[in-house]
C-alpha positions as CSV (number, residue, x, y, z in Angstrom):
1,M,168.7,23.5,46.9
2,K,172.3,23.8,47.3
3,L,172.6,20.2,49.1
4,K,170.5,18.8,46.0
5,I,173.0,20.4,43.5
6,L,175.8,18.5,45.8
7,L,174.2,15.5,45.8
8,L,173.2,15.5,42.0
9,L,176.8,16.3,41.4
10,L,178.0,13.3,43.9
11,G,175.7,10.9,42.3
12,L,177.0,12.0,38.5
13,S,180.6,11.9,39.7
14,L,179.9,8.3,41.2
15,T,178.4,7.4,37.8
16,V,181.4,8.6,35.8
17,S,183.9,6.9,38.1
18,G,182.0,3.8,37.7
19,W,182.1,4.4,34.0
20,S,185.9,4.8,34.0
21,Q,186.6,1.9,36.2
22,E,184.4,-0.4,33.7
23,S,185.8,1.0,30.7
24,T,189.5,0.0,32.3
25,F,188.7,-3.1,32.9
26,Q,187.5,-4.1,29.5
27,H,190.3,-2.4,28.0
28,T,192.5,-4.6,30.1
29,L,190.3,-7.7,29.1
30,A,190.8,-6.6,25.3
31,Q,194.5,-6.5,25.9
32,A,195.0,-9.9,27.6
33,R,192.7,-11.4,25.0
34,H,195.1,-10.1,22.1
35,M,198.2,-11.2,23.9
36,A,196.7,-14.7,24.8
37,E,195.8,-15.0,21.0
38,T,199.0,-13.7,19.5
39,G,201.0,-16.4,21.9
40,Q,202.2,-13.8,24.7
41,Y,200.8,-16.3,27.2
42,K,203.0,-14.9,30.3
43,Q,202.0,-11.6,29.6
44,A,198.4,-12.4,29.4
45,E,198.4,-14.5,32.8
46,L,199.4,-11.6,34.4
47,L,196.6,-9.3,32.9
48,Y,194.0,-12.1,33.7
49,D,195.2,-12.5,37.2
50,Q,195.2,-8.7,37.9
51,L,191.4,-8.6,36.5
52,L,190.3,-11.5,38.6
53,R,191.9,-10.0,41.7
54,Q,189.4,-7.0,41.1
55,E,186.2,-9.1,40.1
56,P,186.8,-12.8,41.1
57,D,183.9,-14.0,39.5
58,N,184.0,-12.1,36.5
59,L,183.2,-14.4,33.3
60,Q,184.9,-13.1,30.8
61,A,188.1,-12.8,32.8
62,L,187.7,-16.6,34.0
63,V,187.4,-18.1,30.3
64,G,189.8,-15.6,29.0
65,A,192.6,-17.0,31.6
66,G,190.9,-20.6,30.8
67,Y,191.9,-20.4,27.1
68,N,195.3,-18.7,27.8
69,Y,196.2,-21.8,30.4
70,S,194.6,-23.9,27.4
71,W,196.6,-22.6,24.3
72,S,200.0,-22.6,26.7
73,K,199.5,-26.3,27.4
74,D,199.0,-26.0,31.1
75,Y,195.6,-28.2,31.2
76,D,195.5,-28.6,34.7
77,K,195.2,-24.6,35.5
78,A,192.7,-24.5,32.5
79,R,190.2,-26.9,33.6
80,L,190.0,-25.2,37.1
81,K,188.7,-21.6,35.4
82,F,186.4,-23.3,32.8
83,E,185.2,-25.3,35.9
84,R,185.0,-22.0,38.0
85,A,183.2,-20.2,35.2
86,L,180.8,-23.3,34.6
87,S,179.6,-23.1,38.3
88,L,178.5,-19.6,37.8
89,D,176.9,-20.4,34.3
90,A,176.3,-23.9,33.5
91,R,175.1,-23.1,29.9
92,N,178.0,-20.8,29.2
93,A,179.0,-21.9,25.7
94,E,182.5,-20.0,25.3
95,A,183.4,-21.9,28.7
96,L,181.9,-25.3,27.3
97,I,183.7,-25.1,24.1
98,G,187.1,-24.1,26.2
99,Q,186.4,-26.8,28.6
100,G,185.8,-29.6,25.8
101,Y,188.8,-28.8,23.5
102,N,191.0,-28.4,26.7
103,N,190.3,-31.9,28.0
104,A,190.8,-32.9,24.2
105,W,194.2,-31.3,24.1
106,A,194.9,-33.3,27.2
107,G,194.1,-36.5,26.0
108,K,191.0,-37.1,27.8
109,Y,188.8,-37.6,25.1
110,E,185.8,-39.0,26.6
111,V,185.5,-36.1,29.1
112,A,185.8,-34.0,26.2
113,K,182.8,-35.4,24.4
114,H,180.4,-34.7,27.6
115,S,181.4,-30.8,27.2
116,F,180.5,-30.6,23.5
117,E,177.4,-32.8,24.2
118,A,176.4,-30.2,26.8
119,L,176.6,-27.4,24.6
120,R,174.5,-29.1,22.0
121,T,171.8,-29.5,24.7
122,A,172.3,-26.1,26.2
123,D,172.3,-24.3,22.6
124,P,171.0,-26.9,19.7
125,E,172.0,-24.0,17.0
126,N,175.2,-23.3,17.7
127,P,177.5,-25.6,15.2
128,E,180.4,-25.5,17.8
129,G,178.9,-28.7,19.5
130,L,178.9,-30.7,16.2
131,K,182.4,-29.5,15.2
132,G,183.8,-30.5,18.7
133,L,182.3,-33.7,18.6
134,G,183.8,-34.4,15.1
135,Y,187.5,-33.3,16.1
136,V,187.3,-35.4,19.3
137,H,186.4,-38.3,17.4
138,L,188.9,-37.7,14.7
139,W,191.9,-37.2,17.3
140,A,190.7,-40.1,19.3
141,G,191.3,-42.4,16.1
142,Q,187.4,-42.9,15.7
143,P,187.0,-41.3,11.9
144,A,184.0,-43.1,11.3
145,A,182.3,-41.6,14.0
146,A,183.9,-37.9,13.1
147,E,182.4,-38.5,9.6
148,T,178.9,-38.0,10.6
149,Y,179.3,-34.9,12.2
150,F,181.8,-33.3,9.6
151,M,178.9,-34.5,6.9
152,T,176.3,-32.9,9.0
153,L,178.2,-29.8,9.0
154,T,179.2,-29.4,5.5
155,R,175.7,-29.7,4.6
156,N,174.2,-27.5,7.0
157,Y,176.9,-24.5,6.1
158,P,178.3,-25.3,2.7
159,D,180.2,-22.1,2.3
160,E,182.4,-22.9,5.5
161,V,185.6,-24.2,4.3
162,E,187.0,-25.8,8.0
163,Y,184.2,-28.2,7.6
164,R,185.5,-29.6,4.3
165,I,189.0,-29.7,5.2
166,A,187.9,-31.5,8.6
167,L,185.9,-34.0,6.4
168,A,189.0,-34.6,4.0
169,Q,191.3,-35.3,7.6
170,V,188.6,-38.1,8.2
171,Y,188.7,-39.6,4.7
172,L,192.8,-39.4,5.1
173,A,192.4,-41.1,8.7
174,K,190.5,-43.8,6.7
175,H,193.1,-44.2,3.9
176,E,190.0,-43.3,1.5
177,L,192.6,-40.6,-0.6
178,K,190.1,-40.3,-3.2
179,N,187.5,-38.8,-1.1
180,A,190.1,-36.6,0.7
181,R,191.0,-35.1,-2.6
182,I,187.3,-34.4,-3.4
183,A,186.5,-32.6,-0.3
184,L,189.9,-30.6,-0.7
185,Q,188.6,-29.7,-4.2
186,S,185.5,-28.6,-3.0
187,A,187.2,-26.5,-0.3
188,L,189.6,-24.9,-2.6
189,Q,186.8,-24.1,-4.9
190,L,185.5,-21.8,-1.9
191,D,189.0,-20.5,-1.1
192,S,191.9,-21.4,-3.5
193,S,194.3,-19.7,-1.5
194,N,193.7,-21.8,1.8
195,R,197.0,-23.0,2.9
196,T,195.8,-25.9,5.0
197,A,193.8,-27.3,2.1
198,N,196.8,-26.7,-0.8
199,E,199.4,-28.6,1.7
200,L,196.6,-31.3,2.7
201,M,196.4,-32.0,-1.4
202,K,200.2,-32.3,-1.8
203,R,200.3,-34.6,1.1
204,T,197.7,-37.1,-0.4
205,K,200.4,-37.8,-3.4
206,G,202.9,-39.2,-0.8
207,M,200.8,-41.4,1.3
208,A,200.3,-44.8,1.2
209,A,197.5,-46.0,-0.6
210,P,195.1,-49.0,0.7
211,L,196.7,-51.4,-1.8
212,E,200.2,-51.4,-3.4
213,L,202.0,-53.4,-5.6
214,D,205.9,-53.1,-5.7
215,I,208.1,-54.5,-8.4
216,W,212.1,-54.1,-8.4
217,G,214.3,-55.3,-10.9
218,G,218.1,-55.3,-10.1
219,Y,221.6,-55.0,-11.9
220,S,225.0,-55.6,-10.4
221,N,228.7,-56.0,-11.5
222,T,231.8,-57.0,-9.6
223,E,235.2,-58.1,-11.0
224,G,233.9,-58.2,-14.3
225,E,230.9,-60.5,-13.4
226,S,227.5,-59.0,-14.0
227,K,223.7,-60.0,-13.2
228,F,220.4,-59.0,-13.8
229,S,217.4,-60.1,-12.1
230,L,214.0,-59.7,-10.3
231,R,214.8,-57.8,-6.9
232,T,211.7,-57.8,-5.0
233,L,208.0,-58.3,-5.5
234,Q,205.4,-57.1,-3.0
235,L,202.0,-56.5,-2.5
236,T,200.7,-54.4,0.5
237,G,197.1,-53.9,1.8
238,Q,195.4,-51.7,4.6
239,V,193.5,-54.3,6.6
240,S,192.3,-51.9,8.9
241,Q,193.0,-48.5,10.4
242,K,196.1,-49.3,11.9
243,V,197.3,-52.5,10.4
244,R,198.7,-53.1,6.8
245,M,199.7,-56.5,5.8
246,Y,202.2,-57.5,3.1
247,L,203.5,-60.7,1.2
248,K,207.2,-60.1,-0.3
249,Y,209.0,-62.1,-2.6
250,D,212.8,-60.7,-1.8
251,N,215.8,-61.5,-4.3
252,S,217.9,-58.7,-3.2
253,L,220.6,-60.5,-2.1
254,T,221.4,-62.2,-5.2
255,T,222.0,-58.7,-6.9
256,D,223.8,-56.8,-3.5
257,L,226.3,-59.9,-2.5
258,A,229.4,-59.8,-4.8
259,A,229.8,-63.5,-3.9
260,L,226.4,-64.5,-5.4
261,V,226.7,-62.4,-8.2
262,R,230.5,-63.8,-9.0
263,A,229.0,-67.3,-8.6
264,S,225.6,-66.8,-10.4
265,Q,223.7,-67.8,-7.6
266,D,220.3,-66.8,-6.0
267,A,219.2,-66.3,-2.6
268,Q,215.4,-66.0,-2.5
269,A,213.2,-65.2,0.2
270,L,209.4,-65.2,0.7
271,S,207.9,-63.5,3.7
272,L,204.9,-62.4,5.3
273,G,204.9,-59.3,7.5
274,T,202.5,-56.4,9.4
275,A,203.1,-53.2,9.9
276,I,200.7,-51.4,13.1
277,G,200.4,-47.8,13.4
278,W,199.5,-48.0,17.4
279,N,199.2,-44.1,17.9
280,K,200.8,-41.3,16.0
281,H,204.0,-41.6,18.2
282,L,204.6,-45.4,17.6
283,T,204.7,-47.8,14.5
284,S,205.9,-51.5,14.8
285,R,206.8,-53.5,11.8
286,L,207.2,-57.7,11.9
287,E,208.1,-60.1,9.5
288,F,208.3,-63.9,9.2
289,G,209.6,-65.8,6.3
290,A,212.1,-68.3,4.7
291,R,214.9,-67.9,2.7
292,L,216.6,-70.3,0.0
293,L,220.5,-70.3,0.1
294,P,222.6,-72.1,-2.2
295,D,223.4,-75.7,-1.9
296,N,219.9,-76.3,-1.2
297,V,220.1,-74.6,2.4
298,T,217.0,-73.3,3.9
299,Q,217.1,-70.5,6.7
300,Q,213.9,-69.4,8.4
301,L,213.8,-65.4,9.2
302,V,212.3,-62.8,11.7
303,N,212.2,-59.2,10.8
304,G,211.4,-56.4,13.1
305,E,211.4,-52.6,13.7
306,Q,210.0,-50.0,16.1
307,V,210.0,-46.5,15.0
308,F,209.4,-43.8,17.7
309,F,207.8,-40.3,16.6
310,F,208.4,-36.9,18.0
311,E,206.1,-33.6,17.7
312,N,208.9,-31.9,16.4
313,G,209.4,-34.2,13.3
314,M,212.2,-36.2,14.9
315,L,212.1,-39.9,15.0
316,L,214.2,-42.8,16.7
317,K,214.4,-46.2,14.8
318,G,215.5,-49.7,15.8
319,G,215.1,-53.2,14.6
320,G,217.0,-56.1,13.2
321,F,216.7,-59.6,11.7
322,Y,217.2,-63.1,12.7
323,G,217.9,-66.2,10.7
324,W,218.6,-69.8,11.6
325,S,218.9,-73.0,10.0
326,D,219.9,-76.4,10.7
327,K,222.8,-76.9,8.0
328,V,224.5,-73.0,8.6
329,A,225.3,-70.9,11.5
330,D,222.9,-68.2,12.5
331,E,222.9,-65.0,10.8
332,W,221.8,-61.7,12.6
333,L,221.6,-58.0,11.9
334,A,220.7,-55.1,14.5
335,Y,220.5,-51.4,13.9
336,A,219.5,-48.2,15.4
337,G,219.2,-44.6,13.9
338,F,217.2,-41.4,14.3
339,R,216.0,-38.6,12.2
340,V,216.6,-34.8,12.5
341,P,214.7,-32.6,10.6
342,V,216.8,-29.5,9.6
343,T,214.3,-27.6,7.4
344,N,211.0,-28.7,5.8
345,W,212.3,-30.4,3.0
346,Y,215.7,-31.8,4.7
347,A,216.3,-34.3,7.2
348,V,219.7,-36.0,8.2
349,E,219.7,-39.7,9.4
350,P,222.5,-41.3,11.2
351,Y,222.6,-45.0,11.9
352,Y,225.1,-48.0,13.1
353,F,224.6,-51.4,12.0
354,R,226.0,-54.4,13.6
355,S,225.8,-57.9,11.8
356,Q,226.9,-61.5,11.9
357,V,226.9,-63.2,8.4
358,E,227.5,-67.0,7.6
359,N,231.6,-68.3,7.7
360,A,232.4,-64.7,9.1
361,P,235.2,-64.8,12.0
362,G,233.2,-62.0,13.9
363,P,230.7,-59.2,13.8
364,E,230.6,-56.5,11.6
365,G,229.9,-53.0,12.2
366,R,228.8,-50.0,10.0
367,F,228.1,-46.3,10.3
368,M,225.7,-44.9,7.8
369,L,224.6,-41.6,7.0
370,N,221.7,-40.4,5.4
371,N,220.5,-37.2,3.8
372,Q,216.6,-37.2,2.9
373,F,215.5,-34.4,0.8
374,R,211.6,-34.5,0.6
375,S,208.9,-32.2,-1.6
376,P,205.5,-31.7,-0.2
377,N,203.9,-33.4,-3.2
378,G,205.8,-36.8,-2.3
379,Y,209.4,-36.3,-4.3
380,E,212.2,-37.7,-2.2
381,L,216.0,-38.3,-2.9
382,N,218.1,-40.0,-0.2
383,L,222.0,-39.7,-0.5
384,G,224.1,-41.3,1.8
385,L,227.6,-42.4,2.7
386,F,228.3,-45.5,4.6
387,Y,231.9,-46.9,6.3
388,G,232.7,-49.9,8.6
389,K,234.9,-52.5,9.6
390,A,234.4,-56.0,7.8
391,A,234.9,-59.1,10.0
392,V,237.9,-60.7,8.3
393,T,240.8,-63.5,9.2
394,D,243.9,-62.3,10.7
395,S,245.7,-62.7,7.2
396,A,243.7,-60.3,5.5
397,S,245.7,-56.9,4.9
398,E,242.6,-54.8,4.7
399,D,239.1,-54.7,6.5
400,R,237.5,-51.4,5.5
401,I,234.2,-51.3,4.1
402,M,233.2,-48.2,2.5
403,G,230.3,-46.7,0.0
404,S,227.9,-44.8,-1.1
405,Y,224.2,-45.0,-2.5
406,A,221.2,-42.5,-3.8
407,T,217.5,-43.6,-4.0
408,A,214.8,-41.6,-5.5
409,I,211.0,-41.7,-5.3
410,L,209.0,-40.4,-7.9
411,P,205.3,-40.0,-7.6
412,L,204.4,-39.5,-11.4
413,S,201.0,-39.8,-11.0
414,Q,198.5,-40.8,-8.3
415,V,198.4,-44.4,-9.8
416,I,202.3,-45.1,-10.7
417,W,205.3,-44.2,-8.7
418,G,208.6,-44.5,-10.1
419,Q,211.9,-45.9,-7.8
420,I,215.3,-45.8,-8.7
421,S,218.8,-47.0,-6.8
422,V,222.0,-46.7,-6.9
423,R,225.0,-47.8,-4.7
424,W,228.9,-48.3,-4.8
425,E,230.5,-50.5,-2.2
426,E,234.5,-51.5,-1.7
427,T,235.1,-54.4,0.7
428,P,238.1,-56.2,1.5
429,F,237.0,-58.9,-0.9
430,A,235.4,-56.7,-4.1
431,D,233.8,-54.0,-5.3
432,L,230.2,-53.9,-6.3
433,T,227.9,-51.9,-8.2
434,V,224.2,-51.9,-7.9
435,V,221.6,-50.2,-9.8
436,A,217.5,-51.0,-9.2
437,A,214.7,-49.4,-10.5
438,G,210.9,-50.2,-9.8
439,I,207.6,-49.0,-10.0
440,K,204.7,-49.0,-7.4
441,I,201.3,-49.3,-8.3
442,R,198.7,-48.0,-6.2
443,L,195.1,-48.6,-6.3
444,E,193.1,-46.2,-4.1
445,K,189.7,-46.0,-2.5
């Protein structure tokens, strides 16, 4: 009898001990998950390593460690954890989802699609399969395919705000601003305080429309001589997802050069250009044209620019133009600069310009510092100063160039934007004041 009681007590003790160990394991697992979700990746990694030393094949710990590595952008380590978890359970939904997003965030979009397709096969009722495929196609630059998935999700889950926001992002990628606003309005009807939907709605007001017409007029004054003329006329269209093309009439030199203002002469140009957004980090612009200068001189022009975008909002920009003719010396300009965001609404942009113009004895250099203020709904103000040295003859007593400017972009409505520019410049030859204003007419899809 005593032996039976001892065995019973021993069994009860082992059971309680097992429960205690399991309880401790689950508590540590919950701690690790919380740390990962709150961005404490190193602390979470230590806990997951501890758990996996105790139970190397624990699915929850393997999947949790995979997500932790993925969120901290250690994609290779995350991949190994998800692969190990799926070797134990090939139909594990959480592991398939984690593996899919991990590959997508690493830029392996085609591989990521396989994980979400496998999830749809294993669990057709799980919306995460459709959702994952939608996001992967969107991030891979395939918004038309992504639209199909998110349209299905909004029909199947009409009360889910995330799917309507994702659909709006698809329309924005397709430059369909009207459809994007409709999707965002439906999302805000479900959740009027949704931060992402509200921010996207504001951004739509500052985005380029599929078809735009810019019309600028300008007024100049120098040494008592003044001139008013049409400054710029430009038609811009979105011809594909990544390519915009424009046709431009440019008469800006007529009001920007004091010598032309004083002599009442024009310098008109006509050009055709394209801007290509290769990806979220790189945009190129290339323009060809001809300019009619005084004395019946025709000058051929090529103009280009390269912009590199960084994840933190910084950008690096460089470009210039080259003009040539058989009647006058070649002219050129090159520039480089960068943008540093200081706050969400303010950025500083230093630039350097180097140029060679007709009849100048040497090149000219200018430094420019631009201060950009931009609101979330597209209003923009640029205030800047510039200083440089003009190319002058040895007999000139002064070679300093200095000035300031202010430009503003005013999105008055979805269709009409206002544009204003004021510039003052002091050179060895003359002082110049230029005032320009215009409108941008935006036709949306």
